[in-house]
PDB file of the backbone (N, CA, C, O) and the ligand in Angstrom, with CONECT records:
HET     ZN  A 101       1
ATOM      1  N   MET A   1      14.791 -13.944  33.360  1.00  0.00           N
ATOM      2  CA  MET A   1      15.821 -12.960  33.031  1.00  0.00           C
ATOM      3  C   MET A   1      15.282 -11.551  33.146  1.00  0.00           C
ATOM      4  O   MET A   1      14.338 -11.176  32.451  1.00  0.00           O
ATOM      5  N   LYS A   2      15.871 -10.795  34.002  1.00  0.00           N
ATOM      6  CA  LYS A   2      15.421  -9.423  34.192  1.00  0.00           C
ATOM      7  C   LYS A   2      16.300  -8.461  33.423  1.00  0.00           C
ATOM      8  O   LYS A   2      17.498  -8.681  33.247  1.00  0.00           O
ATOM      9  N   ARG A   3      15.696  -7.430  32.985  1.00  0.00           N
ATOM     10  CA  ARG A   3      16.426  -6.423  32.236  1.00  0.00           C
ATOM     11  C   ARG A   3      16.213  -5.085  32.911  1.00  0.00           C
ATOM     12  O   ARG A   3      15.078  -4.696  33.188  1.00  0.00           O
ATOM     13  N   LYS A   4      17.276  -4.398  33.170  1.00  0.00           N
ATOM     14  CA  LYS A   4      17.138  -3.098  33.815  1.00  0.00           C
ATOM     15  C   LYS A   4      16.626  -2.077  32.821  1.00  0.00           C
ATOM     16  O   LYS A   4      17.084  -1.989  31.682  1.00  0.00           O
ATOM     17  N   ARG A   5      15.691  -1.335  33.280  1.00  0.00           N
ATOM     18  CA  ARG A   5      15.189  -0.248  32.433  1.00  0.00           C
ATOM     19  C   ARG A   5      15.918   1.034  32.780  1.00  0.00           C
ATOM     20  O   ARG A   5      16.428   1.190  33.889  1.00  0.00           O
ATOM     21  N   GLY A   6      15.963   1.925  31.852  1.00  0.00           N
ATOM     22  CA  GLY A   6      16.507   3.237  32.131  1.00  0.00           C
ATOM     23  C   GLY A   6      18.020   3.273  32.167  1.00  0.00           C
ATOM     24  O   GLY A   6      18.615   4.269  32.577  1.00  0.00           O
ATOM     25  N   GLU A   7      18.639   2.190  31.741  1.00  0.00           N
ATOM     26  CA  GLU A   7      20.087   2.210  31.690  1.00  0.00           C
ATOM     27  C   GLU A   7      20.508   2.859  30.386  1.00  0.00           C
ATOM     28  O   GLU A   7      20.123   2.415  29.304  1.00  0.00           O
ATOM     29  N   ARG A   8      21.272   3.872  30.495  1.00  0.00           N
ATOM     30  CA  ARG A   8      21.670   4.594  29.286  1.00  0.00           C
ATOM     31  C   ARG A   8      22.884   3.960  28.645  1.00  0.00           C
ATOM     32  O   ARG A   8      23.745   3.383  29.307  1.00  0.00           O
ATOM     33  N   GLU A   9      22.918   4.088  27.350  1.00  0.00           N
ATOM     34  CA  GLU A   9      24.139   3.723  26.633  1.00  0.00           C
ATOM     35  C   GLU A   9      25.186   4.764  26.951  1.00  0.00           C
ATOM     36  O   GLU A   9      24.948   5.964  26.816  1.00  0.00           O
ATOM     37  N   ARG A  10      26.339   4.303  27.372  1.00  0.00           N
ATOM     38  CA  ARG A  10      27.374   5.270  27.715  1.00  0.00           C
ATOM     39  C   ARG A  10      28.434   5.297  26.632  1.00  0.00           C
ATOM     40  O   ARG A  10      28.724   4.284  25.996  1.00  0.00           O
ATOM     41  N   PRO A  11      28.995   6.452  26.440  1.00  0.00           N
ATOM     42  CA  PRO A  11      30.023   6.571  25.410  1.00  0.00           C
ATOM     43  C   PRO A  11      31.314   5.853  25.791  1.00  0.00           C
ATOM     44  O   PRO A  11      32.033   5.375  24.913  1.00  0.00           O
ATOM     45  N   SER A  12      31.615   5.770  27.066  1.00  0.00           N
ATOM     46  CA  SER A  12      32.840   5.091  27.458  1.00  0.00           C
ATOM     47  C   SER A  12      32.660   3.589  27.295  1.00  0.00           C
ATOM     48  O   SER A  12      31.584   3.052  27.554  1.00  0.00           O
ATOM     49  N   ARG A  13      33.711   2.924  26.869  1.00  0.00           N
ATOM     50  CA  ARG A  13      33.622   1.494  26.583  1.00  0.00           C
ATOM     51  C   ARG A  13      34.096   0.691  27.779  1.00  0.00           C
ATOM     52  O   ARG A  13      35.275   0.360  27.903  1.00  0.00           O
ATOM     53  N   ARG A  14      33.164   0.388  28.646  1.00  0.00           N
ATOM     54  CA  ARG A  14      33.503  -0.483  29.753  1.00  0.00           C
ATOM     55  C   ARG A  14      33.487  -1.917  29.267  1.00  0.00           C
ATOM     56  O   ARG A  14      32.636  -2.292  28.460  1.00  0.00           O
ATOM     57  N   VAL A  15      34.402  -2.708  29.741  1.00  0.00           N
ATOM     58  CA  VAL A  15      34.355  -4.135  29.455  1.00  0.00           C
ATOM     59  C   VAL A  15      34.453  -4.850  30.794  1.00  0.00           C
ATOM     60  O   VAL A  15      35.511  -5.350  31.175  1.00  0.00           O
ATOM     61  N   GLN A  16      33.341  -4.886  31.492  1.00  0.00           N
ATOM     62  CA  GLN A  16      33.346  -5.461  32.829  1.00  0.00           C
ATOM     63  C   GLN A  16      32.461  -6.679  32.927  1.00  0.00           C
ATOM     64  O   GLN A  16      32.849  -7.703  33.490  1.00  0.00           O
ATOM     65  N   THR A  17      31.289  -6.563  32.385  1.00  0.00           N
ATOM     66  CA  THR A  17      30.348  -7.664  32.493  1.00  0.00           C
ATOM     67  C   THR A  17      30.237  -8.390  31.165  1.00  0.00           C
ATOM     68  O   THR A  17      30.703  -7.910  30.133  1.00  0.00           O
ATOM     69  N   CYS A  18      29.604  -9.569  31.213  1.00  0.00           N
ATOM     70  CA  CYS A  18      29.391 -10.338  29.994  1.00  0.00           C
ATOM     71  C   CYS A  18      28.570  -9.537  28.987  1.00  0.00           C
ATOM     72  O   CYS A  18      28.784  -9.642  27.780  1.00  0.00           O
ATOM     73  N   LYS A  19      27.640  -8.746  29.485  1.00  0.00           N
ATOM     74  CA  LYS A  19      26.815  -7.960  28.582  1.00  0.00           C
ATOM     75  C   LYS A  19      27.665  -6.942  27.825  1.00  0.00           C
ATOM     76  O   LYS A  19      27.462  -6.723  26.631  1.00  0.00           O
ATOM     77  N   ASP A  20      28.600  -6.332  28.512  1.00  0.00           N
ATOM     78  CA  ASP A  20      29.499  -5.391  27.844  1.00  0.00           C
ATOM     79  C   ASP A  20      30.236  -6.093  26.708  1.00  0.00           C
ATOM     80  O   ASP A  20      30.368  -5.565  25.604  1.00  0.00           O
ATOM     81  N   VAL A  21      30.709  -7.292  27.011  1.00  0.00           N
ATOM     82  CA  VAL A  21      31.482  -8.046  26.024  1.00  0.00           C
ATOM     83  C   VAL A  21      30.617  -8.395  24.818  1.00  0.00           C
ATOM     84  O   VAL A  21      31.030  -8.219  23.671  1.00  0.00           O
ATOM     85  N   ILE A  22      29.414  -8.890  25.092  1.00  0.00           N
ATOM     86  CA  ILE A  22      28.510  -9.263  24.005  1.00  0.00           C
ATOM     87  C   ILE A  22      28.212  -8.051  23.123  1.00  0.00           C
ATOM     88  O   ILE A  22      28.182  -8.143  21.895  1.00  0.00           O
ATOM     89  N   ASP A  23      27.996  -6.925  23.778  1.00  0.00           N
ATOM     90  CA  ASP A  23      27.682  -5.708  23.022  1.00  0.00           C
ATOM     91  C   ASP A  23      28.810  -5.319  22.063  1.00  0.00           C
ATOM     92  O   ASP A  23      28.572  -4.732  21.007  1.00  0.00           O
ATOM     93  N   LEU A  24      30.024  -5.654  22.449  1.00  0.00           N
ATOM     94  CA  LEU A  24      31.179  -5.188  21.670  1.00  0.00           C
ATOM     95  C   LEU A  24      31.698  -6.225  20.684  1.00  0.00           C
ATOM     96  O   LEU A  24      32.545  -5.921  19.844  1.00  0.00           O
ATOM     97  N   LEU A  25      31.194  -7.442  20.787  1.00  0.00           N
ATOM     98  CA  LEU A  25      31.803  -8.523  20.009  1.00  0.00           C
ATOM     99  C   LEU A  25      31.735  -8.312  18.503  1.00  0.00           C
ATOM    100  O   LEU A  25      32.706  -8.579  17.795  1.00  0.00           O
ATOM    101  N   THR A  26      30.604  -7.839  18.013  1.00  0.00           N
ATOM    102  CA  THR A  26      30.474  -7.641  16.573  1.00  0.00           C
ATOM    103  C   THR A  26      31.512  -6.636  16.089  1.00  0.00           C
ATOM    104  O   THR A  26      32.186  -6.841  15.080  1.00  0.00           O
ATOM    105  N   GLU A  27      31.616  -5.563  16.831  1.00  0.00           N
ATOM    106  CA  GLU A  27      32.595  -4.537  16.495  1.00  0.00           C
ATOM    107  C   GLU A  27      34.016  -5.089  16.574  1.00  0.00           C
ATOM    108  O   GLU A  27      34.871  -4.797  15.738  1.00  0.00           O
ATOM    109  N   TYR A  28      34.232  -5.885  17.594  1.00  0.00           N
ATOM    110  CA  TYR A  28      35.533  -6.511  17.796  1.00  0.00           C
ATOM    111  C   TYR A  28      35.917  -7.356  16.584  1.00  0.00           C
ATOM    112  O   TYR A  28      37.049  -7.292  16.104  1.00  0.00           O
ATOM    113  N   MET A  29      34.974  -8.141  16.101  1.00  0.00           N
ATOM    114  CA  MET A  29      35.247  -9.013  14.968  1.00  0.00           C
ATOM    115  C   MET A  29      35.488  -8.229  13.692  1.00  0.00           C
ATOM    116  O   MET A  29      36.191  -8.687  12.791  1.00  0.00           O
ATOM    117  N   GLU A  30      34.910  -7.069  13.623  1.00  0.00           N
ATOM    118  CA  GLU A  30      35.106  -6.246  12.426  1.00  0.00           C
ATOM    119  C   GLU A  30      36.295  -5.309  12.571  1.00  0.00           C
ATOM    120  O   GLU A  30      36.574  -4.497  11.689  1.00  0.00           O
ATOM    121  N   GLY A  31      36.987  -5.430  13.689  1.00  0.00           N
ATOM    122  CA  GLY A  31      38.184  -4.626  13.902  1.00  0.00           C
ATOM    123  C   GLY A  31      37.879  -3.182  14.235  1.00  0.00           C
ATOM    124  O   GLY A  31      38.715  -2.302  14.027  1.00  0.00           O
ATOM    125  N   GLY A  32      36.683  -2.932  14.752  1.00  0.00           N
ATOM    126  CA  GLY A  32      36.277  -1.556  14.998  1.00  0.00           C
ATOM    127  C   GLY A  32      36.578  -1.044  16.392  1.00  0.00           C
ATOM    128  O   GLY A  32      36.255   0.098  16.718  1.00  0.00           O
ATOM    129  N   LEU A  33      37.190  -1.872  17.214  1.00  0.00           N
ATOM    130  CA  LEU A  33      37.454  -1.443  18.586  1.00  0.00           C
ATOM    131  C   LEU A  33      38.849  -0.858  18.734  1.00  0.00           C
ATOM    132  O   LEU A  33      39.787  -1.239  18.033  1.00  0.00           O
ATOM    133  N   ALA A  34      38.956   0.074  19.663  1.00  0.00           N
ATOM    134  CA  ALA A  34      40.286   0.566  20.019  1.00  0.00           C
ATOM    135  C   ALA A  34      41.083  -0.599  20.601  1.00  0.00           C
ATOM    136  O   ALA A  34      40.525  -1.458  21.284  1.00  0.00           O
ATOM    137  N   PRO A  35      42.385  -0.627  20.331  1.00  0.00           N
ATOM    138  CA  PRO A  35      43.222  -1.744  20.791  1.00  0.00           C
ATOM    139  C   PRO A  35      43.108  -2.000  22.293  1.00  0.00           C
ATOM    140  O   PRO A  35      43.082  -3.151  22.727  1.00  0.00           O
ATOM    141  N   ALA A  36      43.041  -0.945  23.074  1.00  0.00           N
ATOM    142  CA  ALA A  36      42.957  -1.116  24.523  1.00  0.00           C
ATOM    143  C   ALA A  36      41.664  -1.820  24.912  1.00  0.00           C
ATOM    144  O   ALA A  36      41.651  -2.664  25.808  1.00  0.00           O
ATOM    145  N   VAL A  37      40.586  -1.470  24.236  1.00  0.00           N
ATOM    146  CA  VAL A  37      39.299  -2.093  24.520  1.00  0.00           C
ATOM    147  C   VAL A  37      39.322  -3.547  24.063  1.00  0.00           C
ATOM    148  O   VAL A  37      38.821  -4.441  24.745  1.00  0.00           O
ATOM    149  N   GLY A  38      39.920  -3.762  22.885  1.00  0.00           N
ATOM    150  CA  GLY A  38      40.042  -5.128  22.374  1.00  0.00           C
ATOM    151  C   GLY A  38      40.797  -6.032  23.337  1.00  0.00           C
ATOM    152  O   GLY A  38      40.436  -7.194  23.524  1.00  0.00           O
ATOM    153  N   ARG A  39      41.828  -5.502  23.934  1.00  0.00           N
ATOM    154  CA  ARG A  39      42.614  -6.303  24.876  1.00  0.00           C
ATOM    155  C   ARG A  39      41.813  -6.657  26.116  1.00  0.00           C
ATOM    156  O   ARG A  39      41.882  -7.781  26.613  1.00  0.00           O
ATOM    157  N   ARG A  40      41.057  -5.695  26.609  1.00  0.00           N
ATOM    158  CA  ARG A  40      40.217  -5.977  27.779  1.00  0.00           C
ATOM    159  C   ARG A  40      39.188  -7.048  27.453  1.00  0.00           C
ATOM    160  O   ARG A  40      38.894  -7.935  28.254  1.00  0.00           O
ATOM    161  N   LEU A  41      38.658  -6.928  26.249  1.00  0.00           N
ATOM    162  CA  LEU A  41      37.672  -7.894  25.798  1.00  0.00           C
ATOM    163  C   LEU A  41      38.289  -9.296  25.708  1.00  0.00           C
ATOM    164  O   LEU A  41      37.684 -10.282  26.128  1.00  0.00           O
ATOM    165  N   GLU A  42      39.491  -9.362  25.158  1.00  0.00           N
ATOM    166  CA  GLU A  42      40.164 -10.654  25.028  1.00  0.00           C
ATOM    167  C   GLU A  42      40.479 -11.251  26.389  1.00  0.00           C
ATOM    168  O   GLU A  42      40.407 -12.465  26.581  1.00  0.00           O
ATOM    169  N   THR A  43      40.830 -10.386  27.329  1.00  0.00           N
ATOM    170  CA  THR A  43      41.091 -10.871  28.685  1.00  0.00           C
ATOM    171  C   THR A  43      39.838 -11.513  29.268  1.00  0.00           C
ATOM    172  O   THR A  43      39.895 -12.579  29.881  1.00  0.00           O
ATOM    173  N   HIS A  44      38.711 -10.846  29.066  1.00  0.00           N
ATOM    174  CA  HIS A  44      37.456 -11.396  29.553  1.00  0.00           C
ATOM    175  C   HIS A  44      37.161 -12.725  28.869  1.00  0.00           C
ATOM    176  O   HIS A  44      36.775 -13.695  29.521  1.00  0.00           O
ATOM    177  N   LEU A  45      37.344 -12.764  27.560  1.00  0.00           N
ATOM    178  CA  LEU A  45      37.068 -13.988  26.806  1.00  0.00           C
ATOM    179  C   LEU A  45      37.920 -15.155  27.308  1.00  0.00           C
ATOM    180  O   LEU A  45      37.477 -16.302  27.353  1.00  0.00           O
ATOM    181  N   GLY A  46      39.157 -14.822  27.684  1.00  0.00           N
ATOM    182  CA  GLY A  46      40.047 -15.862  28.171  1.00  0.00           C
ATOM    183  C   GLY A  46      39.603 -16.442  29.508  1.00  0.00           C
ATOM    184  O   GLY A  46      39.969 -17.562  29.865  1.00  0.00           O
ATOM    185  N   ASN A  47      38.819 -15.674  30.233  1.00  0.00           N
ATOM    186  CA  ASN A  47      38.404 -16.108  31.564  1.00  0.00           C
ATOM    187  C   ASN A  47      36.943 -16.525  31.646  1.00  0.00           C
ATOM    188  O   ASN A  47      36.475 -16.974  32.692  1.00  0.00           O
ATOM    189  N   CYS A  48      36.239 -16.377  30.557  1.00  0.00           N
ATOM    190  CA  CYS A  48      34.799 -16.588  30.612  1.00  0.00           C
ATOM    191  C   CYS A  48      34.377 -17.527  29.489  1.00  0.00           C
ATOM    192  O   CYS A  48      34.350 -17.128  28.324  1.00  0.00           O
ATOM    193  N   SER A  49      34.051 -18.749  29.823  1.00  0.00           N
ATOM    194  CA  SER A  49      33.726 -19.729  28.792  1.00  0.00           C
ATOM    195  C   SER A  49      32.405 -19.396  28.097  1.00  0.00           C
ATOM    196  O   SER A  49      32.199 -19.750  26.936  1.00  0.00           O
ATOM    197  N   ALA A  50      31.517 -18.715  28.817  1.00  0.00           N
ATOM    198  CA  ALA A  50      30.236 -18.341  28.208  1.00  0.00           C
ATOM    199  C   ALA A  50      30.456 -17.386  27.043  1.00  0.00           C
ATOM    200  O   ALA A  50      29.905 -17.579  25.959  1.00  0.00           O
ATOM    201  N   CYS A  51      31.259 -16.358  27.270  1.00  0.00           N
ATOM    202  CA  CYS A  51      31.513 -15.378  26.217  1.00  0.00           C
ATOM    203  C   CYS A  51      32.378 -15.977  25.116  1.00  0.00           C
ATOM    204  O   CYS A  51      32.183 -15.682  23.937  1.00  0.00           O
ATOM    205  N   GLU A  52      33.329 -16.815  25.498  1.00  0.00           N
ATOM    206  CA  GLU A  52      34.164 -17.483  24.509  1.00  0.00           C
ATOM    207  C   GLU A  52      33.279 -18.330  23.592  1.00  0.00           C
ATOM    208  O   GLU A  52      33.450 -18.320  22.373  1.00  0.00           O
ATOM    209  N   GLY A  53      32.349 -19.049  24.177  1.00  0.00           N
ATOM    210  CA  GLY A  53      31.426 -19.864  23.395  1.00  0.00           C
ATOM    211  C   GLY A  53      30.550 -19.010  22.493  1.00  0.00           C
ATOM    212  O   GLY A  53      30.243 -19.377  21.359  1.00  0.00           O
ATOM    213  N   PHE A  54      30.164 -17.880  23.020  1.00  0.00           N
ATOM    214  CA  PHE A  54      29.334 -16.975  22.231  1.00  0.00           C
ATOM    215  C   PHE A  54      30.102 -16.455  21.020  1.00  0.00           C
ATOM    216  O   PHE A  54      29.554 -16.347  19.923  1.00  0.00           O
ATOM    217  N   LEU A  55      31.363 -16.140  21.229  1.00  0.00           N
ATOM    218  CA  LEU A  55      32.200 -15.663  20.130  1.00  0.00           C
ATOM    219  C   LEU A  55      32.314 -16.740  19.047  1.00  0.00           C
ATOM    220  O   LEU A  55      32.236 -16.442  17.855  1.00  0.00           O
ATOM    221  N   GLN A  56      32.496 -17.979  19.469  1.00  0.00           N
ATOM    222  CA  GLN A  56      32.577 -19.091  18.504  1.00  0.00           C
ATOM    223  C   GLN A  56      31.300 -19.160  17.679  1.00  0.00           C
ATOM    224  O   GLN A  56      31.339 -19.293  16.456  1.00  0.00           O
ATOM    225  N   THR A  57      30.178 -19.067  18.362  1.00  0.00           N
ATOM    226  CA  THR A  57      28.888 -19.132  17.681  1.00  0.00           C
ATOM    227  C   THR A  57      28.733 -17.991  16.693  1.00  0.00           C
ATOM    228  O   THR A  57      28.279 -18.172  15.563  1.00  0.00           O
ATOM    229  N   LEU A  58      29.122 -16.816  17.150  1.00  0.00           N
ATOM    230  CA  LEU A  58      29.025 -15.626  16.304  1.00  0.00           C
ATOM    231  C   LEU A  58      29.892 -15.789  15.061  1.00  0.00           C
ATOM    232  O   LEU A  58      29.468 -15.475  13.949  1.00  0.00           O
ATOM    233  N   ARG A  59      31.102 -16.281  15.261  1.00  0.00           N
ATOM    234  CA  ARG A  59      32.009 -16.489  14.130  1.00  0.00           C
ATOM    235  C   ARG A  59      31.427 -17.501  13.163  1.00  0.00           C
ATOM    236  O   ARG A  59      31.430 -17.279  11.952  1.00  0.00           O
ATOM    237  N   ALA A  60      30.931 -18.602  13.685  1.00  0.00           N
ATOM    238  CA  ALA A  60      30.379 -19.655  12.828  1.00  0.00           C
ATOM    239  C   ALA A  60      29.188 -19.132  12.039  1.00  0.00           C
ATOM    240  O   ALA A  60      29.032 -19.423  10.853  1.00  0.00           O
ATOM    241  N   THR A  61      28.345 -18.350  12.721  1.00  0.00           N
ATOM    242  CA  THR A  61      27.164 -17.795  12.067  1.00  0.00           C
ATOM    243  C   THR A  61      27.556 -16.874  10.931  1.00  0.00           C
ATOM    244  O   THR A  61      26.999 -16.937   9.834  1.00  0.00           O
ATOM    245  N   ARG A  62      28.517 -16.025  11.210  1.00  0.00           N
ATOM    246  CA  ARG A  62      28.931 -15.067  10.193  1.00  0.00           C
ATOM    247  C   ARG A  62      29.635 -15.758   9.029  1.00  0.00           C
ATOM    248  O   ARG A  62      29.477 -15.358   7.876  1.00  0.00           O
ATOM    249  N   ALA A  63      30.405 -16.788   9.332  1.00  0.00           N
ATOM    250  CA  ALA A  63      31.044 -17.555   8.264  1.00  0.00           C
ATOM    251  C   ALA A  63      29.984 -18.205   7.381  1.00  0.00           C
ATOM    252  O   ALA A  63      30.104 -18.232   6.156  1.00  0.00           O
ATOM    253  N   ALA A  64      28.951 -18.722   8.023  1.00  0.00           N
ATOM    254  CA  ALA A  64      27.869 -19.359   7.276  1.00  0.00           C
ATOM    255  C   ALA A  64      27.167 -18.354   6.381  1.00  0.00           C
ATOM    256  O   ALA A  64      26.853 -18.642   5.226  1.00  0.00           O
ATOM    257  N   ILE A  65      26.926 -17.181   6.928  1.00  0.00           N
ATOM    258  CA  ILE A  65      26.269 -16.132   6.142  1.00  0.00           C
ATOM    259  C   ILE A  65      27.141 -15.757   4.947  1.00  0.00           C
ATOM    260  O   ILE A  65      26.654 -15.590   3.829  1.00  0.00           O
ATOM    261  N   ARG A  66      28.423 -15.631   5.206  1.00  0.00           N
ATOM    262  CA  ARG A  66      29.329 -15.235   4.141  1.00  0.00           C
ATOM    263  C   ARG A  66      29.346 -16.291   3.025  1.00  0.00           C
ATOM    264  O   ARG A  66      29.375 -15.961   1.839  1.00  0.00           O
ATOM    265  N   SER A  67      29.326 -17.543   3.425  1.00  0.00           N
ATOM    266  CA  SER A  67      29.387 -18.599   2.413  1.00  0.00           C
ATOM    267  C   SER A  67      28.079 -18.688   1.628  1.00  0.00           C
ATOM    268  O   SER A  67      28.050 -19.199   0.509  1.00  0.00           O
ATOM    269  N   LEU A  68      27.022 -18.196   2.213  1.00  0.00           N
ATOM    270  CA  LEU A  68      25.732 -18.195   1.525  1.00  0.00           C
ATOM    271  C   LEU A  68      25.598 -17.009   0.571  1.00  0.00           C
ATOM    272  O   LEU A  68      24.735 -16.979  -0.306  1.00  0.00           O
ATOM    273  N   GLN A  69      26.464 -16.058   0.771  1.00  0.00           N
ATOM    274  CA  GLN A  69      26.293 -14.774   0.100  1.00  0.00           C
ATOM    275  C   GLN A  69      26.182 -14.863  -1.419  1.00  0.00           C
ATOM    276  O   GLN A  69      25.401 -14.140  -2.038  1.00  0.00           O
ATOM    277  N   ARG A  70      26.954 -15.738  -1.998  1.00  0.00           N
ATOM    278  CA  ARG A  70      27.115 -15.744  -3.457  1.00  0.00           C
ATOM    279  C   ARG A  70      25.806 -15.674  -4.234  1.00  0.00           C
ATOM    280  O   ARG A  70      25.308 -14.590  -4.539  1.00  0.00           O
ATOM    281  N   ASP A  71      25.257 -16.842  -4.549  1.00  0.00           N
ATOM    282  CA  ASP A  71      24.065 -16.845  -5.400  1.00  0.00           C
ATOM    283  C   ASP A  71      22.862 -17.457  -4.700  1.00  0.00           C
ATOM    284  O   ASP A  71      21.744 -17.454  -5.215  1.00  0.00           O
ATOM    285  N   ASP A  72      23.127 -17.979  -3.514  1.00  0.00           N
ATOM    286  CA  ASP A  72      22.089 -18.787  -2.885  1.00  0.00           C
ATOM    287  C   ASP A  72      20.886 -17.970  -2.447  1.00  0.00           C
ATOM    288  O   ASP A  72      19.745 -18.415  -2.578  1.00  0.00           O
ATOM    289  N   ILE A  73      21.137 -16.790  -1.932  1.00  0.00           N
ATOM    290  CA  ILE A  73      20.016 -15.977  -1.478  1.00  0.00           C
ATOM    291  C   ILE A  73      20.117 -14.578  -2.070  1.00  0.00           C
ATOM    292  O   ILE A  73      21.211 -14.049  -2.264  1.00  0.00           O
ATOM    293  N   PRO A  74      18.981 -13.999  -2.348  1.00  0.00           N
ATOM    294  CA  PRO A  74      18.974 -12.649  -2.911  1.00  0.00           C
ATOM    295  C   PRO A  74      19.604 -11.649  -1.955  1.00  0.00           C
ATOM    296  O   PRO A  74      19.555 -11.824  -0.738  1.00  0.00           O
ATOM    297  N   GLU A  75      20.178 -10.631  -2.500  1.00  0.00           N
ATOM    298  CA  GLU A  75      20.868  -9.630  -1.694  1.00  0.00           C
ATOM    299  C   GLU A  75      19.960  -9.042  -0.609  1.00  0.00           C
ATOM    300  O   GLU A  75      20.375  -8.874   0.538  1.00  0.00           O
ATOM    301  N   ASP A  76      18.758  -8.744  -0.975  1.00  0.00           N
ATOM    302  CA  ASP A  76      17.824  -8.135  -0.044  1.00  0.00           C
ATOM    303  C   ASP A  76      17.593  -9.047   1.161  1.00  0.00           C
ATOM    304  O   ASP A  76      17.569  -8.604   2.309  1.00  0.00           O
ATOM    305  N   CYS A  77      17.429 -10.304   0.866  1.00  0.00           N
ATOM    306  CA  CYS A  77      17.191 -11.305   1.901  1.00  0.00           C
ATOM    307  C   CYS A  77      18.407 -11.422   2.815  1.00  0.00           C
ATOM    308  O   CYS A  77      18.292 -11.517   4.037  1.00  0.00           O
ATOM    309  N   HIS A  78      19.544 -11.411   2.193  1.00  0.00           N
ATOM    310  CA  HIS A  78      20.799 -11.508   2.934  1.00  0.00           C
ATOM    311  C   HIS A  78      20.967 -10.338   3.899  1.00  0.00           C
ATOM    312  O   HIS A  78      21.362 -10.522   5.051  1.00  0.00           O
ATOM    313  N   THR A  79      20.666  -9.152   3.424  1.00  0.00           N
ATOM    314  CA  THR A  79      20.779  -7.959   4.266  1.00  0.00           C
ATOM    315  C   THR A  79      19.851  -8.058   5.467  1.00  0.00           C
ATOM    316  O   THR A  79      20.233  -7.751   6.597  1.00  0.00           O
ATOM    317  N   LYS A  80      18.639  -8.487   5.204  1.00  0.00           N
ATOM    318  CA  LYS A  80      17.673  -8.619   6.299  1.00  0.00           C
ATOM    319  C   LYS A  80      18.108  -9.676   7.302  1.00  0.00           C
ATOM    320  O   LYS A  80      17.972  -9.502   8.513  1.00  0.00           O
ATOM    321  N   LEU A  81      18.629 -10.761   6.778  1.00  0.00           N
ATOM    322  CA  LEU A  81      19.084 -11.849   7.642  1.00  0.00           C
ATOM    323  C   LEU A  81      20.209 -11.375   8.554  1.00  0.00           C
ATOM    324  O   LEU A  81      20.223 -11.661   9.752  1.00  0.00           O
ATOM    325  N   ARG A  82      21.121 -10.667   7.979  1.00  0.00           N
ATOM    326  CA  ARG A  82      22.222 -10.129   8.772  1.00  0.00           C
ATOM    327  C   ARG A  82      21.736  -9.199   9.864  1.00  0.00           C
ATOM    328  O   ARG A  82      22.149  -9.298  11.019  1.00  0.00           O
ATOM    329  N   ALA A  83      20.853  -8.297   9.478  1.00  0.00           N
ATOM    330  CA  ALA A  83      20.320  -7.344  10.445  1.00  0.00           C
ATOM    331  C   ALA A  83      19.598  -8.092  11.567  1.00  0.00           C
ATOM    332  O   ALA A  83      19.728  -7.766  12.746  1.00  0.00           O
ATOM    333  N   PHE A  84      18.842  -9.093  11.164  1.00  0.00           N
ATOM    334  CA  PHE A  84      18.109  -9.885  12.139  1.00  0.00           C
ATOM    335  C   PHE A  84      19.071 -10.586  13.105  1.00  0.00           C
ATOM    336  O   PHE A  84      18.880 -10.551  14.321  1.00  0.00           O
ATOM    337  N   LEU A  85      20.084 -11.210  12.558  1.00  0.00           N
ATOM    338  CA  LEU A  85      21.025 -11.944  13.396  1.00  0.00           C
ATOM    339  C   LEU A  85      21.781 -11.010  14.330  1.00  0.00           C
ATOM    340  O   LEU A  85      21.967 -11.313  15.509  1.00  0.00           O
ATOM    341  N   ASP A  86      22.209  -9.890  13.803  1.00  0.00           N
ATOM    342  CA  ASP A  86      22.914  -8.942  14.644  1.00  0.00           C
ATOM    343  C   ASP A  86      22.060  -8.503  15.815  1.00  0.00           C
ATOM    344  O   ASP A  86      22.527  -8.405  16.950  1.00  0.00           O
ATOM    345  N   ARG A  87      20.778  -8.235  15.511  1.00  0.00           N
ATOM    346  CA  ARG A  87      19.863  -7.788  16.553  1.00  0.00           C
ATOM    347  C   ARG A  87      19.640  -8.884  17.582  1.00  0.00           C
ATOM    348  O   ARG A  87      19.689  -8.647  18.789  1.00  0.00           O
ATOM    349  N   GLU A  88      19.395 -10.081  17.083  1.00  0.00           N
ATOM    350  CA  GLU A  88      19.126 -11.194  17.988  1.00  0.00           C
ATOM    351  C   GLU A  88      20.326 -11.476  18.884  1.00  0.00           C
ATOM    352  O   GLU A  88      20.199 -11.673  20.092  1.00  0.00           O
ATOM    353  N   LEU A  89      21.474 -11.487  18.258  1.00  0.00           N
ATOM    354  CA  LEU A  89      22.689 -11.836  19.001  1.00  0.00           C
ATOM    355  C   LEU A  89      22.970 -10.808  20.083  1.00  0.00           C
ATOM    356  O   LEU A  89      23.447 -11.139  21.168  1.00  0.00           O
ATOM    357  N   LYS A  90      22.671  -9.572  19.771  1.00  0.00           N
ATOM    358  CA  LYS A  90      22.979  -8.527  20.742  1.00  0.00           C
ATOM    359  C   LYS A  90      21.948  -8.455  21.845  1.00  0.00           C
ATOM    360  O   LYS A  90      22.288  -8.168  22.993  1.00  0.00           O
ATOM    361  N   SER A  91      20.703  -8.708  21.518  1.00  0.00           N
ATOM    362  CA  SER A  91      19.660  -8.484  22.513  1.00  0.00           C
ATOM    363  C   SER A  91      19.224  -9.765  23.205  1.00  0.00           C
ATOM    364  O   SER A  91      18.617  -9.719  24.275  1.00  0.00           O
ATOM    365  N   GLY A  92      19.527 -10.900  22.607  1.00  0.00           N
ATOM    366  CA  GLY A  92      18.927 -12.147  23.091  1.00  0.00           C
ATOM    367  C   GLY A  92      19.588 -12.742  24.312  1.00  0.00           C
ATOM    368  O   GLY A  92      18.952 -13.493  25.052  1.00  0.00           O
ATOM    369  N   LEU A  93      20.833 -12.428  24.538  1.00  0.00           N
ATOM    370  CA  LEU A  93      21.578 -13.145  25.564  1.00  0.00           C
ATOM    371  C   LEU A  93      21.782 -12.350  26.846  1.00  0.00           C
ATOM    372  O   LEU A  93      21.852 -11.121  26.829  1.00  0.00           O
ATOM    373  N   LEU A  94      21.875 -13.065  27.943  1.00  0.00           N
ATOM    374  CA  LEU A  94      22.315 -12.560  29.236  1.00  0.00           C
ATOM    375  C   LEU A  94      21.448 -11.458  29.822  1.00  0.00           C
ATOM    376  O   LEU A  94      21.734 -10.962  30.912  1.00  0.00           O
TER     377      LEU A  94
HETATM  378 ZN    ZN A 101      31.599 -13.288  29.977  1.00  0.00          ZN2+
END
């Protein structure tokens, strides 16, 4: 897997490649995307089983974290776990 160096983060929200979609999924799930961007993302998800599968995984992971939140793990640990998962999910794929 090759990664391009020197690619800048752009302010405009392109939703063209799987990487664009993955980058936006967390925000999408939290309702942080503009509706137009969300629609483009959903269109991609409808046509791309890889990203659709990734969304399922992301949802399941977050649901699991939420259900653990109560008393099972200390708050500090939970925060770190979330940060870790967010980072992994965003950087690990594609
Ligand atoms: Zn895709």
